[in-house]
BATI-232645 format. One record per atom (N, C-alpha, C): residue in one letter; x, y, z. Coordinates in pm, whole numbers, plus 32768, in hexadecimal, padded with zeros to 4 digits. Example, Ala and Ser with C-alpha at 12.3 -4.5 7.8 and 13.67 -1.06 7.14 Angstrom:
BEGIN
A85277DC7830CA84CE7E3E830CA85287EB6830CS85057F1F82C4S85577F9682CAS850A80038313
***
This chain:
BEGIN
M3FD8C8834C6FM3FCCC80E4C09M3F85C7F64BB9N3F03C8094BECN3E88C7DF4B67N3E7AC8604B15N3E8CC8A24B50N3E9DC9284AF5N3EF9C9394A93A3F7DC8E74AA1A3FE0C8F14A65A3FE0C8A149DEA3F82C80E4A2EA3F57C7B349C5A3F0EC7DE4950T3ECEC80E4988T3E59C8784930T3E74C8DE48C0G3ECCC93448E5G3F24C98E48B7G3F80C966483EV3F87C8D4485CV4001C87A47F0V3F94C84F4799K3F16C80447CDK3E9EC7DA4755K3E8AC84C4709S3E61C8A3473BS3E46C9114707S3E73C924469CS3F2FC96546ACS3F50C99F4648S3F8BC92D45D4L3F90C884460AL3F86C83345A1L3F39C82B452FV3EA9C82D4562V3E28C84E4514V3E4AC8B644B6F3E50C90844EEF3E37C997449DF3EB7C9764435F3F1BC944445DF3FA3C90643F3F3F69C8CC436FI3F34C86543A6I3EDAC80B4340I3E5CC82B4314L3E0BC8A34321L3DBBC8A042EAL3DFFC928427EL3E72C97D42A3L3E89C9ED422BL3ECEC99441E7I3F18C91F41E4I3F40C8AD415AI3EE1C8774125V3E66C86B4158V3DF0C84040ECV3DBFC8CA40D0F3D89C94840E5F3D91C9A84084F3DB9C9CD400DS3E5DC9D54055S3E9CC9F23FEES3ED0C9923F7FS3EB7C9063FB2S3EE4C8A53F2CS3E43C89D3ED4F3DB2C8D23EF4F3D69C8E43ED6F3D3DC9343E4AF3D5EC98A3E66F3D6ACA183E3AF3DE1C9F23DC8K3E4FC9E63DE4K3EB2C9AB3D89K3E80C9693D2EI3E3DC9123D4EI3DEAC8A73CEFI3D9BC9083C7FN3D1BC9413CA1N3CCEC99D3C67N3D32C9EC3C3AA3D91CA4A3C45A3DE0CA9C3BE0A3E2FCA423B57Q3E4CC9D83BA3Q3EA4C9A43B38Q3E32C9703AB8N3DABC93E3AE6N3D55C9493AA5N3D10C9B13A42N3CEECA2E3A88N3CE6CA8F3A3DN3D36CAB339FES3DC2CADB3A10S3E37CAFB39A2S3E41CAC23971Q3E37CA203955Q3E28C9A738DCQ3DB0C9E53841N3D5BCA0D389CN3CD9CA0C3849N3CA9CAA63812D3D33CAEF384BD3CF6CB5C3826D3D29CBD93782T3CACCB8B3723T3CE2CBFD36A8T3C5DCC16368ES3C7DCC70362BS3C14CCB735FES3BAFCC87359CT3BCFCBF33572T3B8ECBA534E9T3B31CB3D3530S3A91CB2A353FS3A48CAB9355ES3A15CA8034E0F3A0AC9FC34DBF39DDC9A23480F395AC93834D9T390CC9463483T38A2C912349DT38E4C87D3436L386AC83D3482L389AC7A43427L3875C78F3381G3806C80E336AG3820C81D32DAG3862C8643282Q3892C8BC32D6Q3929C90932BEQ398EC8A5329BC399BC841330DC3A15C7D7330EC3A0AC7B0328CI3997C77A326AI3991C7123215I398AC751317DE396AC7C63150E3994C82330FAE3A1EC85730E9Y3A72C8713168Y3AD3C871315FY3B30C7F930F0A3B0AC7A03149A3B70C7193104A3B40C6F83068L3AB9C715305EL3AB0C6F72FAAL3AE1C74B2F4EK3B43C7CF2F98K3B64C8192F3AK3C09C8202F5DH3C38C7DA2FF0H3CAEC7F02FDCH3D09C7543033Q3CA6C716300AQ3CFCC66E3034Q3D63C6282FCDP3DD0C6302FFFP3E16C60A2F82P3DF0C5732F22A3DC3C5072F7AA3D9EC4992F33A3D16C48E2EB4L3CDFC51D2EF0L3C57C51F2E99L3C7DC56E2E0AQ3CD4C5C12E42Q3D0BC6242DDEQ3D80C5EB2D4BQ3D97C5752DA2Q3DD7C5192D60Q3D68C4A52CDDS3D12C49F2D21S3CC8C45B2CBBS3C69C4B62C60L3C3EC50F2C93L3C24C58A2C3AL3C91C5B22BB7I3CF7C5882BA9I3D80C56C2B7FI3D57C5242B20N3D26C4A62B47N3D3BC4272B08N3CDCC42B2AB3I3C86C47F2AD1I3BE5C4C22A64I3C38C4E729F1D3C7FC53229DED3CB1C5812994D3D28C541295AI3D57C4A3298BI3DB0C4872966I3D5FC43128DFA3CE6C3E4291CA3CC0C39828EBA3C88C3BE2845K3C46C4422876K3C37C48627EFK3C81C4C4277CV3CFDC4D127BFV3D7CC4F92769V3D8EC45C2745T3D7AC3E32758T3DD1C373274CT3D74C35626CCN3D06C35426E0N3C6AC349267CN3C8DC39E25EBS3CA6C42225FDS3D20C4662581S3D4FC4262534I3DB9C3ED258CI3E4DC3A72542I3E1AC35824F8N3DABC2E8252AN3D85C27E24F2N3D2FC293249AL3CE5C2E924AAL3CB4C2F32438L3CCBC37623B9S3D5BC38723BES3D93C3FA235CS3DA5C39E22D6G3D8BC32D22DDG3D9FC2BA226CG3D44C2DB220CW3CF6C30F2238W3C76C31321BFW3C9BC39F2167L3CD4C3E521BBL3CFEC470216DL3D7CC44F2109P3D6FC488207AP3DFCC491202DP3E5EC47420A2Q3EB0C4382021Q3F42C4132076Q3FA5C4571FFDA3FC9C4C9202AA404AC5091FB8A4100C5101FEAG4131C4C11F7CG41D3C4CB1FD1G4217C5061F66V42A4C5291F6DV42F0C5641EE6V4388C5071EF3S43D9C4AB1EA7S441EC4701EACS4481C4A71E37G4501C4731E3AG454EC4881DCFG45F4C4451DE2N4617C43A1D5DN4691C3F71D4EN46DEC43D1CFEL4778C43C1D48L47D8C4B61CD4L482CC43E1CCCT484AC4271C46T48E2C3B21C28T4912C40B1BDEH49A3C3B71C02H4A0AC3E31B74H4A73C35A1B7AY4A61C3251AF4Y4ABDC29F1AC2Y4B12C2E71AD2L4B92C2651AFBL4C1BC2921B12L4C30C24F1A7AE4BF8C1D41A4AE4BFBC19019D5E4B3AC16919C2L4B59C185193EL4ABFC1BB18E8L4A76C10818C2P4A2DC0CF18FCP4A3BC01C18C0P4A2BBFF81847T4A34BF8E181CT4A56BF7917B7T49B0BF46176ES49E1BF4F16D7S4947BF1A16B2S497BBEC315F0F4945BE7915CEF497BBE141584F48BDBE1A14E3V48F4BE641499V4884BE8B143EV48AEBE57138BS486BBE1C1351S4890BDFA1313S4887BE331261N4924BE151230N492FBE7611AFN48D8BE531116S490DBE80108CS48C2BE641042S48C7BDED1001G494EBD901056G4961BD321014G4945BCA71085G48FDBD0A10FAG48C1BC86118FG48EBBC6611D2Q4985BCB011C7Q49F7BC631215Q49EABCC712A7Q4A17BCB51319Q49DDBCFC1391Q4A69BD4313ADQ4A49BDAA13BBQ4AAEBE1413E0Q4AA0BE731461K4B02BE5F14AFK4AE7BEC51529K4AF4BF411546Q4AA6BF921575Q4AC9C01B1579Q4AA1C038161AK4AD9C0C3166FK4A90C11B16C9K4A15C13316A6A49BDC150171BA4959C17916ECA491FC1B31764G48D4C1FE177DG48AEC27517D3G48FCC2B917DDV48D5C34E186DV490BC3AC1839V4948C3CC1902V49DFC42618D5V4A34C4081957V49C0C45019F9N498DC49B19E4N490FC4F11A3FN48C5C4D71A24T4873C4A51A9CT47DAC4A81AA3T47A8C4E61B3AF4740C5291B13F46C6C5361B8AF4668C5171B80I4643C4C21BE2I457AC4A41BBBI4564C4D51C48P44F8C5341C2FP4491C5421C8CP4419C50B1C91S43D1C4CE1D00S4324C49F1CCCS42EEC4D01D28L4249C5131D14L4210C5161D69L41ACC4AB1D65S4169C4851DABS4137C42A1DD4S40BDC42F1E4EV4038C4091E12V3FA7C4471E64V3F4AC3B01E3AT3F32C3A61EC4T3EDFC3051EB7T3E73C30F1F13Q3E0DC3261ECAQ3D5BC3111F31Q3D2CC2931F58A3D32C26A1FF6A3CD2C1DB1FF4A3C3AC1DE1FC1I3C2CC18B1FABI3B9EC18A1F91I3B60C1181FC9F3BA8C0AB1FF9F3B6CC04E2065F3BB1C00A2069S3BB5BFE42153S3C46BFA1214DS3BEBBF6321EAP3BDDBEDC21FEP3BD0BEB72299P3BD6BEF9230ES3C88BF3822EES3CC3BF5E236BS3C66BFCB237CL3C42C0422316L3C23C0B2233AL3BA5C0AC233EL3B5AC0632318L3AD0C0252347L3AC9C00D23DDY3B24BFC42413Y3B0FBFA52479Y3B2CC01924DAA3B95C07B24BFA3BA9C106250AA3B2FC15A2518S3AF1C15324A7S3A55C1A824A3S3A2BC15C24FDK3A21C0F624F0K3969C0DC255CK3980C0E825CES3A2CC0D525FFS3A18C0AB2691S3A5CC12B26DAA3A78C1A4265EA3AA4C20926CBA3A1DC26E272FS39B8C26E2721S396CC290277DS3983C24A27E2L399CC1D327E8L399BC15C2863L3A05C17B28B2Y3A76C193285BY3AFAC1CA28C5Y3AE6C24C2914V3A94C2AE28DAV3A6EC3402916V3A2AC319299CQ39BBC2A0297FQ3940C2A629E2Q398EC24F2A54Q3A0AC2062A20Q3A78C19D2A80Q3AAAC1DF2AF5A3AC9C27A2A98A3B3BC2C72AEEA3AE1C34B2B4BE3A5DC3452B0FE3A0DC3B42B79E39AEC34C2BD8Q39B0C2E42BA5Q3994C27E2C3FQ39FDC27E2C96V3A70C2762CAEV3AD8C2732CF0V3AECC2E32D42T3AA5C3492CD1T3AB4C3EC2D44T3A44C3E72D87D39C0C38F2D5ED3976C3B52DD0D3952C35B2E3AS39BFC2CA2E1FS39EFC2792E9DS3A34C2CA2EF5T3A93C3082ED1T3AE4C35D2F35T3AA7C3D32F5CK3A26C3FD2F31K3A0CC47B2F74K3985C43C2FC9I3964C3CE2FB6I38FEC3863018I3973C36B30A1F39BDC31D309EF3A32C2FA30E9F3A54C397314BL3A5BC3F5310EL3A5DC456312CL3A21C49D3166V39A4C4A2314AV3946C4A931A3V3925C4833209S3956C3FE321DS393CC3BA329BS399DC3BE32FBI3A2FC39232ABI3AA6C3E23302I3A8DC43B3377V3A8BC4B0331BV3A76C54E3357V3A08C53533CDS398DC51D33A1S3932C4EA3413S3933C4DB3490K39A2C4373465K3994C40934D8K39FFC445354CS3A7DC47A34FBS3AD9C4B8352DS3AADC5313595F3A57C565354DF3A0FC6003581F39A9C5F23610Y397BC54635E8Y391CC5583671Y3955C50236BDN39EEC49F3696N3A64C4733721N3A91C4EB3749L3A84C57E3703L3B05C5F03777L3A67C63C3793L39F0C623377DL3995C67737DBL3970C6103858L398CC58C384AL398CC55738B6L39C6C55F392FT3A46C58938FAT3AC1C5943970T3AACC62A39ABL3A6EC65C3958L3A7AC7153988L39D7C6F639E2E3967C6D439DDE38F9C69D39F7E392CC6783A74Q396FC6203A81Q39CFC5E03B18Q3A2EC6223B69I3A6AC67E3B19I3A89C6D23B7BI3A23C73A3BB1D39CDC75A3B5ED397EC7BF3BB0D3967C7853C26V391EC7043C30V38DFC6AA3C9EV394DC68B3D02L39CEC6973CEAL3A41C64B3D31L3A47C6E53D9AK3A71C73A3D46K3A5CC7DF3D94K39F9C7C13DF7E3982C7F53DEFE3926C7E23E36E3921C7793EAAD3969C70B3E99D3963C6AA3EE3D39C8C6E53F61T3A4FC7013EF4T3AB3C74D3F68T3A8BC79D3FCEA3A3CC7F53F71A39F5C89D3FDDA398AC85A402BR396CC7C44028R392FC7B440A9R3954C78F4109L39B9C72A40E7L39F5C6F3413CL3A66C752417CN3A9EC79A4155N3AFFC81A41A1N3A89C84F420EK3A2DC87741F3K39CAC8A74263K399FC84B42A6N3985C7AA4295N3965C7464301N39FBC74C4339L3A56C74742FEL3AC5C73D4345L3B1BC7B643D4S3AE7C82A438BS3AE5C8A143F4S3A4BC8A54476D39F8C869443AD39C0C86E4483D3994C7D5450ET39F4C7A744E2T3A0FC71F4525T3A88C716456BY3AD6C7A24536Y3B4CC7C945C3Y3B3BC83545FDH3AAFC86645DCH3A68C8BA4653H3A3EC87046A7Q39DBC81946B5Q39AEC7AE46C8Q3A12C76A473EY3A83C72846F6Y3AEBC6F14746Y3B2BC74147C0I3B4CC7CD47ABI3B85C7F44842I3AFCC8384860A3A78C84B4859A3A35C86B48B0A3A09C7D648E1G3A5CC72248C1G3A19C6EE494BG39C6C69648FAT3953C6CB487CT3909C65B4874T38FFC616481CV398AC5E747D6V3992C570478EV3A22C57247AAD3A2FC4F44760D3A9BC4744790D3AF7C4A64730E3BA0C45B472EE3BD6C49F46EBE3C02C4374657T3BB2C3EF468AT3BA8C37345D1T3B4EC3C34587D3AC0C42845CBD3A7EC4674559D3ADFC4D24518Y3B35C4F34540Y3B80C56E4523Y3BF0C53744BAD3C0BC4B044D3D3C69C472445FD3C0FC443440BE3B88C431441CE3B60C3E243A1E3B24C4494357A3B33C4954396A3AE7C5364336A3B7FC57A42C0A3BE0C5464301A3C5EC55242BAA3C98C4FB4250I3C53C4AC4295I3C89C3FD4209I3C3EC42641A5S3BB9C44341CCS3B2EC470415DS3B58C4CB40C7L3B8DC5474123L3BDFC5C24104L3C3FC5984099N3C88C52A40DDN3D14C4E9407CN3D10C4F94001N3C97C46E402FN3C4EC4023FB5N3C26C46A3F31S3BC5C4D93F72S3B7EC4FE3EEBS3C20C56A3ED4K3C55C5A53F0EK3CFCC6183EC1K3D05C5A93E75A3D2CC5253E7AA3D73C4DB3E2DA3D2FC4BF3DA2Q3CB1C4BC3DCBQ3C66C4833D4DQ3C4AC5073CE7L3C53C59D3D3EL3C31C6123CDBL3CBDC6243C88K3D53C5CE3CB2K3DF6C5E83CB2K3DBCC5A83C12Q3DB9C54A3C44Q3DBFC4D23BD1Q3D75C5193B69A3CD3C54D3B5BA3C75C54F3B0FA3CBDC5B93ABES3CD1C63C3B07S3D5BC69F3AC5S3DDEC6833A74E3DDDC62D3AACE3E66C6143A4DE3E4CC5BD39CCN3DC5C57E39B0N3D7FC54D396FN3D6BC58C38E5I3D4CC62A3903I3D33C68B3895I3D7FC6B93836T3E21C6B6383DT3E69C6993805T3E7EC63B376EP3E7BC5CE3798P3E7AC5363736P3DE8C57D3707Q3D92C55C3738Q3D14C55D36E0Q3D14C60E3684Y3D3CC65C36B8Y3D43C6C6364DY3D81C6BC35C9A3E0DC66835ECA3E7AC638357EA3DF5C5EC3523L3DC3C5913568L3D8AC52234F0L3D07C578348BL3CD5C5B434E9L3C63C630349FL3CA1C6563441K3CFAC6B33453K3D77C71533FBK3D94C6A1337FQ3DFAC64633AFQ3E02C5D23360Q3D80C5CF32C1V3D50C5643301V3C9EC56C32A9V3C83C5DF3259M3C8EC641329BM3C4EC6B73265M3CC2C70831D2G3D18C6EB3232G3D6CC6E83188G3DBBC78631D0F3D96C7AE326BF3D96C83A32A7F3E25C84932BCP3E88C8AF32BFP3EF1C8B732FFP3F1BC8A4336EP3FB0C84A3388P3FD0C81333FCP3FF7C8A43462D4006C8F03408D4082C9833477D3FCEC9CD346DK3F7CC9F93455K3F0DCA273477K3E8CC9F334D4Q3E14CA49351BQ3DE5CA0535A6Q3D72CA503573F3D0DC9EA3592F3C73CA1D3587F3C56C9F03605N3BC2C9DA361FN3B73C9D93697N3AF8C9653646V3A88C93F3658V3A2AC8FE3635V39BEC93F3699S3925C91B363DS38D0C9783677S3847C92E3657F37D1C918368BF3754C8B6368FF36FCC8DF36A6D36B4C8CB3698D35D1C8F736C1D35CBC84A36F2T35D8C8923769T35A4C82037E8T3525C7EE376FL34A5C8243789L341BC81A3783L344AC7C836D8R3461C803367DR346AC7D135E5R34B4C753360CM3534C737365DM3558C6993644M34EAC6573699M34C3C68536F3M3461C61E3746M33C0C5D736BFN33E4C647367AN337AC61335DCN33B3C5E5358AD3465C5E63566D348DC5613529D347DC5113558I3457C4D935CBI347AC43E35E8I33E6C3F735CBS338FC43435A1S333AC3C4355AS3351C39634BDF3315C32A34C5F3309C2F03424F3291C280341FD3280C26E3392D3200C2313360D3244C1983356T324BC13F33EAT3284C0BE339CT3213C07E335ET3183C096332DT313EC04332D0T316FC037324AQ31A1C0913225Q31EEC0B031B9Q3251C0333154Q3239BFEA30FCQ325FBF8430EFQ32EABF9D30A3L3330BF4430AAL33C1BF28306AL33A2BF102FE3Q340CBF8E2F99Q3430BF5F2F03Q3492BF8E2ED4Y34D3BEFA2E94Y356BBEC92E7BY3580BF722E2CE3521BF662DA3E3565BFE92D3BE35A8C0502D7BK3548C07C2E11K359EC1062E31K35FCC0FF2E59R365BC06F2E79R36EEC08E2E9ER3749C0C12E4AI3787C0FF2E8EI3802C1052E04I386CC0772DE7E3881C0362E38E38A7BFDE2E02E3852BF722DB5Y37E0BF5B2DA3Y3785BF392D50Y3784BF832CD5Q379EBFFD2CD9Q3797C0412C60Q3834C01F2C20Q387FC0012C67Q390DC0342C39Q3916BF892BEDL38FDBF1F2BF2L38EBBEC72C07L3894BE8C2B5AQ3820BEC32B73Q37E9BECE2AE9Q382DBF122A79T387FBF9F2A8DT38C7BFC72A19T3924BF592A01A396FBF2C2A31A39F0BEA22A48A39BDBE5D29DCK3955BE152A0BK38C1BDD32992K38C5BDD32930K38B0BE532918K3891BE842885K3931BE922849L3961BEDE2883L39F6BEF32836L3A2EBE47281BQ3A18BDF9285FQ3A51BD6D2862Q39EFBD2527B6S397ABD5427CFS3934BD17274BS3941BD6726D1Q3972BDE526D1Q398FBE372681Q3A46BDCD2632L3A8DBDBC26B2L3AF8BD552691L3B06BCE32647T3A73BCD22665T3A5CBC252639T3A39BC4D25A2S39DDBCA52578S39CBBCD4252CS3A3DBD052480Y3A98BD5224BFY3AF2BD82248AY3B2FBD02246FY3B6DBC7F24B1Y3BC3BC142497Y3B47BBA92423K3ACABBBB243BK3A83BB7723E3K3AB9BBB22339N3A8CBC342350N3AAFBC6122CBN3B38BCB422A1A3B72BC4C229CA3C1EBC5222B4A3C2CBC3B2225F3BB6BBD32202F3C05BB902170F3BD5BBF220E9L3B92BC6720F7L3B7ABCBE20B6L3BCCBD0920A3P3BDEBD151FE3P3C41BD8C1FB1P3C50BE121FEBS3CC1BE331FE3S3D0CBED1200CS3D00BEFC1F96V3C97BF641F5FV3CA7BFD51EE7V3CDBC05C1EDFS3D17C0891E94S3D4EC1041EA5S3D66C1431E21A3D68C1CD1E06A3D91C1FA1D85A3E0AC2351D99F3E64C23D1D37F3EC6C29B1D57F3EF2C2E01CC7F3F6BC34D1CE9F3F46C37E1C7BF4007C3BE1C7FN407DC3B31C0DN40D8C3CC1C32N4112C4441B8AY4168C4961BD5Y419DC4F91B54Y4224C4EB1B84T4285C5171B11T4312C4BB1B0FT4352C5471ABAP4389C5A41AACP43C2C5FB1A7AP4443C5C31A80E447EC5811A03E450AC54119F5E455CC5A619CFF45E7C5AC1A05F4647C5E619D9F46B6C5C219F2E46F2C5D4193CE4775C564192AE47CAC5DB18C3N484AC5C918FFN4892C61C188BN4952C5D218BEN4995C5E1186FN4A0AC5B1188BN4A7BC60718EDS4A46C68718CCS4A84C6F418F4S4A36C719196CF4A7BC72919F1F4A3CC7381A6CF49FBC79A1AA0P4A3BC8211A3FP4A20C89E1A64P4987C8AA1A2DS49A9C8571992S490AC864193BS4885C819196DL48ABC7CB19C6L4873C7711A15L47BAC79719F6F47C7C7F61A48F4722C82E1A66F46E4C85F19CAG473CC8821969G4710C8CD1900G46BCC89F1883S46B6C81618B0S463EC7D51865S4601C78718BDA4560C78218ABA451CC70518EAA44E9C6A5189FY44B0C62C18A1Y4474C5D51849Y43ECC5821897P43ABC5C618E6P431EC596192CP42C8C53118FEY4290C4E01955Y4225C47D1956Y41FAC47719A5S4171C4561999S412BC4581A13S40D8C3C319DCY406AC38C1A41Y4016C3141A4AY3FBCC3201AB4V3F51C2EC1AB5V3EE4C2C71B13V3EA7C2471B2CG3E93C2161B80G3E4FC1611B72G3E22C14F1C14L3DEAC0C51C0BL3DB7C0B41C66L3E1EC0341CB5S3E1EC0341D38S3E50BFEC1D6ES3E00BF7C1DCCL3DEEBEEB1DB7L3DC8BE921E01L3E13BE0F1E0ES3DDBBDFA1ED9S3E17BDCB1F11S3DC6BD591F5AI3DCFBCCA1F2AI3D91BC531F71I3DE4BBF91F97P3DF7BBC4202DP3E07BB7C205DP3DBFBAF5201CI3E2EBAA1201AI3DC3BA171FC2I3DD8B9C0206AF3E7CB9C72063F3E96B93D20BBF3EE1B998215CT3EACB98521B8T3F12B9BA2220T3F55B94B2297G3F52B8CB2281G3F73B87D22E8G3F09B84F2351F3E8CB884232FF3E15B85B23A5F3E24B8B82400A3E95B92723D8A3E7EB99F244BA3DCDB9D72470R3DACBA1523F0R3D0DBA482403R3CB4B9D32443L3CA9B97F2409L3C53B9292466L3C85B8EE250FE3D00B8F024FEE3D2DB8FB25C9E3D01B99425D9N3D12BA08259EN3D0EBA7225C6N3C28BA6025E8V3C24BA2E25AFV3B95BA4E25D4V3B57B9E8263AH3B93B999264AH3B84B916268AH3BB9B978272AR3C23B9AB271AR3C3CB9FA27C8R3C0CBA7427E1S3BC4BA8D2767S3B5BBAEE2793S3AD6BAA427D6K3AB8BA7727B3K3A3DBA4527D0K3A44B9E92876L3ACDB9C8286AL3ABAB9832913L3AD4BA022957Q3AFABA822944Q3B0DBAE2298CQ3A7CBB2529A3E3A32BAFC296FE39ABBB4C294CE3950BAD829C5K3995BA6329A0K393DBA082A00K397DBA3A2AD1F3A14BA5F2AAFF3A48BA892AF9F39FDBAEC2B6AL39D9BB312B10L399EBBCA2B2BL38ECBBBE2B73D38BFBB272B26D384DBB1B2B5CD3840BAE02BE4W38A2BA8E2BDCW38C0BA762C86W38D1BAD92CE4D3940BB2F2CD0D394FBB892D31D38DFBBE62D0EE3854BC082D02E37E9BC3A2CE3E37A5BC072D48I379EBB682D2FI374FBB1A2DE7I3789BB1A2E67G37FABB4C2E40G385FBB202EE0G384BBBF82EF6L3864BC472E9BL3823BCD22EE7L37A9BCE12F1FR373ABC822ED9R3690BCB72F03R36B4BC7E2F93S36E0BBF62FADS36EEBBAE3021S3735BC273073Q37BBBC4E3050Q37DDBCBC30B0Q37BDBD1F30EFI377ABD5D3070I36FDBDDF307CI36BFBDBD30D9Y3649BD4430DBY361BBD13313FY3628BD0431B9S369FBCE231BAS36CABCBB3237S36D8BD33328EE3712BD99325BE3746BE323272E36B5BE6732D8Y3670BE5B3249Y35D9BE943272Y3598BE65330BT358FBE01330ET3550BDB93379T35A7BDCE33EAS361FBDE533D6S3694BE01344DS3667BE5D3476A366BBEE9340DA3649BF8E345AA35CDBF8B348AL3591BF4A3429L34EDBF763493L34B8BF4A3513A3515BEC53519A34FCBE8635AFA3552BED835FFN35BFBEF835E5N35FFBF5D362FN35CBC0113653Y3590C02035F2Y3543C0BD35E6Y34B6C0813643K3473C02A3636K3409C00D3698K341BC00336FCS347DBFCE3753S34C6BFC937DBS34D6C01A3818N3537C08837ABN356AC12337E6N34E8C15037EEL3487C14637DAL3408C1AC37B6L33DCC15B382EY33D8C0D03845Y339BC0F938DFY33E7C0E03962N345EC10A3919N34C0C0F539C9N34D7C18339E8L34A7C1F63959L34CBC297396DL341DC2C739BDE33E3C27239A0E3361C27C3A01E336EC2743A90A339BC1E93A99A33D2C1B13B3AA3425C2113B70M3495C2363B2FM3503C27A3B51M34A9C3293B7DR3465C31A3B53R342DC3DA3B60R33C1C3AC3BE5D3386C3633C05D3336C3233C7DD3393C3083CF8N33F1C2F63CBFN3458C2DF3D54N3496C34E3D92E34E9C3993D27E3502C43E3D48E3475C48F3D69E341DC47B3D55E33CEC4CD3DB7E3380C49E3E41K3377C40E3E51K338FC3DC3ED4K3404C4023F3AA3490C3DC3EF4A34F8C3F53F09A3511C4763F7EK3500C4EC3EF2K34D0C55C3F54K349CC5BC3FAFR340DC5643FC4R33AAC5653FF3R33F6C519408DV3422C48E4074V3459C43B4109V34B7C4AB4141Y3516C4CC40DBY35A6C5064139Y3532C58D415DG350AC5DF4162G34F7C6524163G3498C609421DI343EC5BE41F4I3412C5944285I3453C56242FDV34B7C5154295V354FC4D3432AV3589C5564341T35BDC5C1430AT35FAC6384330T35BFC65E43B3L353AC67C4384L34FEC6C243F7L34C8C678448AQ34D9C601446EQ34D5C59544ECQ3570C58F451DY35B2C59344D6Y3679C5894534Y363AC6004537S361BC677453AS363BC6F14579S3603C6FF45E1Q35A9C6D84603Q3548C6AF4650Q355AC64D46DEG35BBC5F5469DG3611C58E4702G35D8C4FE46EBV3547C52E4687V34F8C46646A5V355CC40F462DV35B3C43545EEV35CDC3C34589V3685C3AD45C4A36AFC35E45B0A3763C37245A5A378DC3904522Y37F8C3DB4557Y382FC40044BDY386CC3B54466L383FC32B445EL385EC29E43F2L37F5C2AC43AEN3784C2D443D0N36FEC30A43A3N3740C3584308V372CC3DB4329V378AC43842EBV37B4C417428DI3821C3C2428CI38AFC3AB423AI386CC33041CFT3819C2F441FFT37D1C27841C4T3773C2D24141A371DC32B4171A36BFC38F414EA370CC3E340CCE378DC43C40FCE37F2C45D40D0E3823C4104044S3828C3944044S3868C3473FD7S381EC31E3F7CN3795C32B3FB4N3712C2D73F77N36F4C3413F1FL370AC3A43F3DL36F5C43E3EE2L3759C44B3E89I37CAC4373E89I3814C4663E28I3824C3BC3DC9S383CC3753DFES3812C2F73DACS3797C32C3D3ES3741C3343D73S36C6C33F3D19S369FC3B33CE2E36E9C4473CFBE3701C4B43CABE376EC4923C24I37C8C4403C37I3838C4073BD4I37F6C3B93B85G378EC3213BCFG3786C2E13B8CG36EFC3243B20Y36BFC3793B2FY3666C3E83ADDY36A7C3EB3A7BI3711C4383A7BI374DC4993A2AI3787C42839F8N37B3C3D43A28N3828C3323993N379DC2ED3941A370AC3003985A36B4C2A1394CA3687C2FB38B7L36A9C37738EBL3639C3DF3842L36C4C3EF3810F3726C4153841F3787C3DE37A2F37B1C3563776Q3781C2F137D5Q3795C2653774Q3725C244372BL36A2C29E3746L360EC29A36F1L364CC2F63687L365BC351367BL3690C3A835F1L3708C35C358ES376EC33635D4S37D1C2A33594S37ADC25B356AS3742C2133597S36FDC19B354BS3690C1B834F8K3650C23734F1K3602C27534B0K3647C2783418I36D0C2B93409I373DC2B133A5I372AC24F334CD3753C1F03399D3766C1693376D36F9C1333357L369BC1443374L3612C0EC3333L35F4C13A32AFE35F1C1D132ABE35E9C21E3231E364AC1E831CFK36CBC1BA320BK3739C18C31B0K3716C1123174A36DBC0AB31B6A36C3C038318AA364EC026314EM35ECC09B3162M357FC0A330EAM3597C10B3068G35F9C13C308FG362BC1892FD4G35CFC20D2FEEF35CAC243308DF3564C2CD309BF35CAC31E3099I3641C33130A4I368FC39E30F8I36B3C3EF3024T3695C48F3072T3673C4F12FECT3708C5343008Y3729C5682F84Y3782C5A12F63Y3796C62B2F22N37CDC6862F01N37FAC6C12EB6N3834C6892E0DR37CBC6A12D90R3822C6722D1ER386FC6BC2CF6
***
């Protein structure tokens, strides 16, 4: 009877181990097939790709061209303006005019020609105009404004691509750690099984080993499933085609070197792109105020008109003879009274300048708050990384000692479970601390305006 029970137990345990190993290899196969691509990108290559293919950035580059074309349209008024017009007239009844005869009496008579065609060539040249002067002074500022929007988009892309890249690497590193943990727990389960069959350990030790393995497998499965959406997010921020695949690659040594940052550097507000954009907006508003102040100045332009007039009572012979005339002159337009619109425009523009001044005060406070928060997070994460590194080293040493003690029957299996749990927690904690530090460095560089990008 005891032999039969032992056989049943052996078959049951063998079946459980078979399921465990098959599930483990299935997870590995899914993860490997998911990342089995021929293209590998480093962080720098991901950023470079995003700067060339991200739709939002490409739209901002188009906006620069739009700003330049808009300036060309606004400044076209300085160039000569030429136009041709014409009127073809056929009188059904000629107009009546009155003339005095030799006796001083008024006599009516029909005057004019039945058919007339009067084409006209008009050429004007602006000499001075307040609106054209404003367009000339503000043209470069509008282009600068569009370029700063593009720079802001690039900074955002560098930041979001870096963080998405780090989040993906974090999950991949967690998967590697959990694979090692699952492999250890598989071995522990196998060893515990043999000890249980031999009668050297209790059934509870075997159950505890199975529970630990199931927990590790669940964590591994969860991390493996997170890979797909994290890849999708990285593709989105890069502008990478969703239907194509790529791997990520990184240099661990270089990554460790990248965590350093000189925290003694002083915050310089003018390095922030938001501050630069606000200064450009203030310059544009100042130009608008000057335009309204100068709106009382006259608009002066020169003109030339040439008219070859055609007249004939017979329509077929209308273009037989021309009676041309032409003239040149100057046009002057002076706004004398506009219902106080000019003064109110000046007043409104000055109020908008004050509004932007308060925007600057608020922005400086916001930038300082972001900087202090980012600096504090970086320092705390740097300290946390050192602590997690020390914990990982100690947890590995403790796990090795406790495992050896358990194999010699010195300690209970609960000690092994505790040591294993501390080891996996410290390993994942160290990985989390590393990538949190890298992300916080990105936030600190962004807060200080130090993020670099290709022009």
